[in-house]
C-alpha positions as CSV (number, residue, x, y, z in Angstrom):
1,X,-100.7,44.0,5.2
2,X,-99.3,46.5,2.7
3,X,-95.8,46.2,4.2
4,X,-95.9,42.4,3.8
5,X,-97.2,42.7,0.2
6,X,-94.6,45.3,-0.7
7,X,-91.8,43.2,0.9
8,X,-93.0,40.1,-1.1
9,X,-93.1,42.1,-4.4
10,X,-89.5,43.5,-3.8
11,X,-88.2,40.0,-3.1
12,X,-90.0,38.7,-6.2
13,X,-88.5,41.4,-8.4
14,X,-85.0,40.8,-6.9
15,X,-85.3,37.1,-7.6
16,X,-86.3,37.7,-11.2
17,X,-83.5,40.1,-11.8
18,X,-80.9,37.7,-10.3
19,X,-82.3,34.8,-12.5
20,X,-82.1,36.8,-15.7
21,X,-78.5,37.9,-14.9
22,X,-77.5,34.3,-14.1
23,X,-79.1,33.1,-17.3
24,X,-77.2,35.6,-19.4
25,X,-73.8,34.8,-17.9
26,X,-71.1,34.3,-20.5
27,X,-67.6,32.9,-19.9
28,X,-64.5,32.9,-22.0
29,X,-63.5,29.5,-23.3
30,X,-61.3,28.1,-26.0
31,X,-60.8,24.9,-28.0
32,X,-61.8,26.6,-31.3
33,X,-59.3,26.1,-34.2
34,X,-58.9,28.6,-37.0
35,X,-57.5,28.0,-40.5
36,X,-56.7,30.9,-42.8
37,X,-56.8,30.4,-46.6
38,X,-56.9,32.7,-49.5
39,X,-58.3,32.4,-53.0
40,X,-56.7,34.2,-56.0
41,X,-55.1,36.8,-53.7
42,X,-58.1,39.0,-53.5
43,X,-60.3,37.1,-51.0
44,X,-59.6,35.7,-47.5
45,X,-61.4,32.7,-46.1
46,X,-61.2,31.6,-42.4
47,X,-62.6,28.3,-41.2
48,X,-63.4,27.9,-37.5
49,X,-63.8,24.4,-36.0
50,X,-65.4,24.1,-32.5
51,X,-63.9,21.1,-30.7
52,X,-66.2,21.6,-27.7
53,X,-69.4,19.6,-27.0
54,X,-71.3,22.8,-26.5
55,X,-72.0,25.8,-28.8
56,X,-69.8,28.9,-28.7
57,X,-69.8,32.5,-29.9
58,X,-66.6,33.7,-31.5
59,X,-66.0,37.5,-31.6
60,X,-63.8,37.6,-34.7
61,X,-61.8,40.4,-36.3
62,X,-60.2,39.4,-39.6
63,X,-57.3,41.6,-40.3
64,X,-56.4,41.8,-44.0
65,X,-53.1,43.4,-44.9
66,X,-53.1,44.8,-48.5
67,X,-50.2,45.1,-51.0
68,X,-50.4,48.9,-50.8
69,X,-49.5,48.7,-47.1
70,X,-52.9,49.5,-45.8
71,X,-54.9,47.3,-43.3
72,X,-58.6,46.4,-43.4
73,X,-60.4,45.0,-40.3
74,X,-63.6,43.0,-40.6
75,X,-65.3,42.4,-37.2
76,X,-68.0,39.7,-37.0
77,X,-69.7,37.6,-34.4
78,X,-69.8,33.9,-35.4
79,X,-72.0,31.3,-33.7
80,X,-70.7,27.7,-34.0
81,X,-72.7,24.7,-32.7
82,X,-71.2,22.0,-30.6
83,X,-68.5,20.2,-32.7
84,X,-69.4,22.3,-35.7
85,X,-67.7,24.4,-38.3
86,X,-68.2,27.9,-39.7
87,X,-66.5,29.5,-42.7
88,X,-66.2,33.3,-43.1
89,X,-65.0,34.9,-46.4
90,X,-64.0,38.5,-46.9
91,X,-63.0,40.2,-50.1
92,X,-60.3,42.8,-50.6
93,X,-61.7,46.3,-50.8
94,X,-61.1,48.2,-54.0
95,X,-59.7,45.0,-55.6
96,X,-56.3,45.4,-54.0
97,X,-54.2,42.3,-53.7
98,X,-53.8,40.7,-50.2
99,X,-50.4,40.1,-48.6
100,X,-51.4,36.6,-47.6
101,X,-48.4,36.0,-45.2
102,X,-49.2,39.2,-43.2
103,X,-53.0,38.6,-42.6
104,X,-54.2,37.4,-39.3
105,X,-57.3,36.7,-37.2
106,X,-58.1,38.0,-33.6
107,X,-60.7,36.0,-31.8
108,X,-62.4,35.6,-28.4
109,X,-64.4,32.5,-27.8
110,X,-67.3,32.6,-25.3
111,X,-70.1,30.3,-24.2
112,X,-73.3,31.7,-22.7
113,X,-75.8,29.9,-20.5
């Protein structure tokens, strides 16, 4: 009896662990558009538009190149609902002017079930 109960409990635990892992599975996807704008040379705004019919997480790094030659990176996780938009704005540190044509955004788009 103890062996059957122990076997049952082990199977139950294995099933629960497998279910949790499957529920947390994330896949890399795409179809998110980004547009970079800047206000007055000291602030950078990036708009993300999700063209999917499901929500996504965007692992974003905004890379701001400054007029003194330095670079600042601003990592952020952005959630965007299905067909939604999200805007992220970052300001130049120490009030140093941004080299607008040298700034860029790195991103990885994922969806999780």
